[in-house]
C-alpha positions in Angstrom: 25.1 15.3 -4.6 25.1 12.0 -2.8 23.4 9.3 -4.7 20.6 7.1 -3.2 22.2 3.8 -2.3 20.7 0.6 -3.8 18.7 -1.4 -1.4 19.5 -5.0 -0.5 17.2 -7.5 -2.2 13.9 -6.6 -3.7 11.9 -6.4 -0.5 11.3 -2.7 -0.9 9.3 -3.4 -4.0 10.0 -2.2 -7.6 7.3 0.5 -7.4 8.9 2.3 -4.5 12.4 1.8 -6.0 11.1 3.4 -9.3 9.7 6.3 -7.3 13.0 6.7 -5.4 15.1 6.7 -8.6 12.7 9.0 -10.3 12.9 11.6 -7.5 16.7 11.5 -7.6 16.7 12.0 -11.4 14.4 14.9 -11.1 16.6 16.6 -8.5 19.7 16.0 -10.7 17.9 17.5 -13.7 16.7 20.5 -11.8 20.2 21.1 -10.3 21.6 21.1 -13.8 18.9 23.5 -15.0 17.8 21.2 -17.8 14.2 21.1 -19.0 12.2 17.9 -19.5 12.0 18.5 -23.2 15.8 18.5 -23.6 16.1 15.4 -21.3 13.5 13.6 -23.4 15.4 14.4 -26.6 18.6 13.0 -25.0 17.0 9.5 -24.6 14.9 9.6 -27.8 11.7 10.1 -25.8 9.1 12.8 -25.1 8.8 15.3 -22.3 5.9 13.3 -20.9 8.1 10.2 -20.7 10.5 12.1 -18.5 7.7 13.2 -16.3 6.4 9.6 -15.9 10.0 8.4 -15.2 10.4 11.1 -12.5 7.2 10.0 -10.9 8.2 6.4 -10.9 5.3 5.4 -13.1 7.3 3.5 -15.8 10.2 1.1 -15.9 13.8 2.3 -16.5 16.1 1.3 -19.2 19.6 1.2 -17.9 20.9 2.9 -21.1 18.4 5.8 -20.6 19.5 6.3 -17.0 23.1 6.3 -18.0 22.5 8.9 -20.8 20.5 11.1 -18.4 23.3 11.0 -15.8 25.8 12.1 -18.4 23.5 14.9 -19.5 23.1 16.0 -15.9 26.8 16.1 -15.4 27.1 13.1 -13.0 30.6 11.9 -13.6 31.5 10.3 -10.3 31.6 6.5 -10.9 30.4 5.4 -7.5 27.4 7.8 -7.8 26.6 6.6 -11.3 26.9 2.9 -10.3 24.6 3.4 -7.3 21.9 4.9 -9.5 22.3 2.3 -12.2 22.1 -0.5 -9.6 18.9 1.1 -8.3 17.5 1.1 -11.9 18.3 -2.6 -12.2 16.6 -3.4 -8.9 13.5 -1.3 -9.9 13.0 -3.5 -12.9 13.0 -6.8 -10.9 9.5 -8.3 -10.7 7.9 -8.3 -7.3 6.6 -11.5 -5.5 3.2 -10.7 -6.8 4.3 -11.2 -10.4 3.2 -14.9 -10.2 -0.4 -13.7 -9.7 -0.5 -11.7 -12.9 -3.4 -13.9 -14.1 -5.7 -12.5 -11.4 -4.0 -9.3 -10.5 -5.5 -6.0 -11.8 -2.8 -3.8 -13.3 -3.9 -0.8 -11.1 -3.3 -2.9 -7.9 0.2 -4.0 -8.8 1.5 -0.5 -7.9 -0.2 -0.7 -4.5 1.4 -4.0 -3.7 4.8 -2.6 -4.5 4.1 0.4 -2.2 2.8 -1.7 0.6 5.9 -3.8 0.6 8.0 -0.7 1.0 6.1 1.1 3.7 7.1 1.8 7.3 3.6 2.8 8.3 0.2 1.9 6.9 -2.8 3.8 8.2 -6.2 2.6 6.9 -9.9 3.3 7.4 -12.5 0.8 6.4 -16.3 1.1 6.4 -17.4 -2.2 4.7 -14.8 -4.9 5.0 -12.1 -6.0 7.4 -8.7 -4.6 6.1 -7.2 -7.1 3.6 -4.0 -7.5 5.8 -6.2 -8.8 8.7 -8.6 -11.1 6.9 -8.9 -14.8 7.5 -8.8 -17.1 4.5 -12.5 -17.9 4.8 -13.5 -14.2 5.1 -11.2 -13.3 2.2 -12.9 -16.0 0.1 -16.3 -14.6 0.9 -15.2 -11.1 -0.1 -13.7 -12.3 -3.3 -16.9 -14.1 -4.2 -18.8 -10.9 -3.8 -16.9 -9.3 -6.7 -16.1 -12.5 -8.7 -19.1 -14.7 -8.2 -18.8 -16.1 -11.7 -15.1 -17.0 -11.4 -14.0 -20.7 -11.3 -13.2 -22.2 -7.9 -9.5 -22.3 -9.0 -9.5 -18.6 -9.8 -11.2 -17.7 -6.5 -8.5 -19.6 -4.6 -5.8 -17.8 -6.6 -7.3 -14.5 -5.5 -7.5 -15.7 -1.9 -3.9 -16.9 -2.0 -2.8 -13.5 -3.2 -4.5 -11.8 -0.3 -3.0 -14.2 2.2 0.5 -13.8 0.8 0.1 -10.0 1.2 -0.2 -10.5 4.9 3.3 -11.9 5.2 4.5 -8.3 5.2 3.3 -7.9 8.8 5.3 -10.7 10.2 8.5 -10.6 8.0 11.8 -10.4 9.8 13.9 -8.5 7.2 13.4 -5.7 6.7 11.4 -4.8 9.7 7.7 -5.1 9.1 5.6 -2.0 8.7 3.3 -0.8 11.4 -0.4 -1.2 10.6 -2.8 1.3 12.2 -6.3 0.3 11.1 -9.6 1.9 12.0 -12.8 0.1 11.2 -16.4 1.1 11.5 -18.5 -1.0 13.9 -20.6 -2.0 10.9 -17.7 -3.9 9.5 -17.8 -6.3 12.5 -21.5 -6.7 12.4 -22.0 -7.4 8.7 -22.1 -11.2 8.4 -19.7 -11.6 5.4 -19.6 -15.3 4.7 -22.1 -16.2 7.4 -21.9 -16.7 11.2 -19.1 -19.3 11.3 -16.9 -17.1 9.1 -17.5 -14.0 11.1 -16.8 -15.7 14.4 -13.5 -16.9 13.0 -12.7 -13.4 11.6 -13.4 -11.6 14.9 -11.4 -14.1 16.8 -8.6 -13.6 14.4 -8.7 -9.8 14.9 -8.4 -10.4 18.7 -5.2 -12.3 18.0 -4.0 -9.7 15.6 -4.1 -7.0 18.3 -1.4 -8.9 20.1 1.1 -8.2 17.3 3.5 -5.4 18.4 3.2 -3.6 15.0 -0.6 -3.7 14.7 -3.0 -1.2 16.2 -6.7 -1.6 15.7 -9.4 0.9 16.6 -13.2 0.6 16.2 -15.5 3.5 15.5 -18.8 2.7 17.4 -22.2 3.5 16.0 -22.7 6.0 18.8 -19.9 8.2 17.4 -22.3 9.4 14.7 -20.8 11.2 11.7 -17.1 11.9 11.5 -14.5 13.4 9.1 -13.8 10.1 7.3 -17.4 9.2 6.6 -16.9 9.7 2.9 -15.3 6.2 2.4 -12.4 3.9 2.9 -8.8 5.1 2.3 -5.2 4.2 3.1 -2.2 6.4 3.8 1.2 4.9 3.1 4.4 6.3 4.7 7.9 5.2 3.7 11.2 5.1 5.6 13.0 6.9 2.7 12.7 10.6 3.2 12.8 11.1 -0.6 9.4 9.4 -0.9 6.2 11.3 -0.1 3.2 9.9 1.8 0.7 8.4 -0.6 -3.1 8.2 -0.2 -4.7 5.1 -1.9 -8.4 5.0 -2.6 -9.7 1.9 -4.2 -12.7 2.0 -6.6 -14.7 -0.8 -8.3 -12.5 -1.1 -11.4 -9.6 1.2 -10.6 -7.7 3.1 -7.9 -6.6 6.6 -7.2 -3.1 7.5 -5.9 -2.7 10.9 -4.3 0.8 12.3 -3.4 0.3 16.1 -3.6 1.0 17.6 -0.2 -2.3 19.4 0.1 -4.3 16.2 -0.7 -2.3 14.0 1.6 -2.6 16.6 4.4 -6.3 16.6 4.1 -6.6 12.8 4.4 -4.1 12.8 7.3 -6.3 15.3 9.2 -9.3 13.1 8.5 -7.5 10.0 9.8 -6.4 11.8 12.9 -10.0 12.9 13.6 -11.4 9.4 13.0 -8.9 8.0 15.4 -10.1 10.4 18.0 -13.8 9.4 17.3 -12.9 5.7 17.6 -12.5 3.8 20.9 -8.9 3.7 22.1 -6.8 0.8 20.8 -6.4 -0.7 24.3 -10.2 -1.3 24.4 -10.3 -3.1 21.1 -9.9 -6.7 22.4 -12.7 -6.1 24.9 -15.0 -4.6 22.3 -14.3 -7.5 19.9 -15.0 -10.0 22.6 -18.3 -8.3 23.4 -19.3 -8.3 19.8 -18.4 -12.0 19.5 -20.6 -12.9 22.5 -23.5 -10.8 21.1 -23.2 -12.5 17.7 -23.1 -15.9 19.3 -26.3 -15.2 21.1 -27.9 -13.7 18.0 -26.9 -16.7 15.8 -27.5 -19.4 18.4 
């Protein structure tokens, strides 16, 4: 079996690297017809620990990976070294590590996945997607959930959100494609007040000029649609070993779905909402119309 090659740098994110390594270890274990209980015993751990490792939900000790490779009969030195190098990379902290003081643990995994994607499809019903928010709009959103936080903490949270946006304009590796669909209500809800919303809508018009950004708007007249249940994001990765993942954020936690039947259901919903939305080429025109309407309303 050909080993997964280590990736240059850490731009793929430790979360995705753990998932990639875990998937490879699972295939090696199954090819060797070894159960999780025996594998756990080999590294002085439980069966559930092996399960978490194979799902990429825990860090990897290089010694454990080496012991498992031996158990699975992997003797080729190049193959072993490639997987051990992947384990070392997966344990490197991501850029978001410096925001640990304001970063929820359940969101760290998402940032790692977002860094590694080739395609981000997202549907929003309440806020402009985080990757497309202006600093003023982001601050207004942060204050909604952290109204009692100190000004310094609020700015830290805003800085984190703005730093996330660098993924769309990075040069290496190629930035992911962002396909965002937003409900018209998102653009008419005055988050932060008139001045902030004017700036946000103008920013969205500029964002549509990026070659890797596609933005669609679901108008009120579309009525109900398949994605009316709430916001969600589907992440796709360039590595064929990584499945698509659906991310659903809640007030104090998040849900990650990677089972094929779950992902397929959300993918169908996303396709249907894209059909219900205005075509992306109309987005700048619609945003300009809304901006003019809001200017008249707030004049």
